[in-house]
N, C-alpha and C positions, 0 to 999 in steps of 0.2 A: 237091668240087663236088656239088651236088644233082643226082641222076639219078632219074627216075621209074622204078618197077618195073612190068613187065607182070605178068599173073596167073601165068604160068609161073615167072618169077623169084621172085615173092612166095611161091609154094607151096614153093620150094626153101629159103626162109629157115627157120631153126630157132630156137625159143625154148622156154624151160621156166619153169614157175611156181616162185617161191621157196617154201621151206617156211614153215610157220606162224610168226608173229612170236615165239611162245614158244620155238621151236627156235633162233632166231637170236640169243638173248641172249648167247652167247659169241663172236659175230662183231661186229666194229666196222667199219661202212661209213661212209666220209666222202666225200661228193660235193661238188664245187665247180664253179660255172660263173662265168666272168668275161668281161667285154667292156668295151672302152673306146673312145670316139670323141671327137674334139675338133674344134671348129669355132670359130675365133677371130674371130667376128663379121664375117666376110667377106661381102660382098654376093654373092648367087647362087653360093655355094660348096657343095660336097658333102663331107660327112664320111664316111669309111670306117671300118669297125670289123672287128676280127678277134675271134672268140670262142674261148675255150679251155675245155676240160672235162677234169676228172680225177676218177677214182674210185679210192679206195684201200680195199682189203678186208684187214683184219687178223684172223687167227684166233688166239684165245688158247689 
């Protein structure tokens, strides 16, 4: 579930930049995002959706 971060929590997060694109030529990164919702023409209905994300990194 989504939770807002305060500035102290945000400062504790860690991230780092990726190397230059030329350096990454031997790495294969595949990212996919998918989501599906269905509403069968019902009057005043709500469709819910769940989203899935996957990232696969392969080093040759």
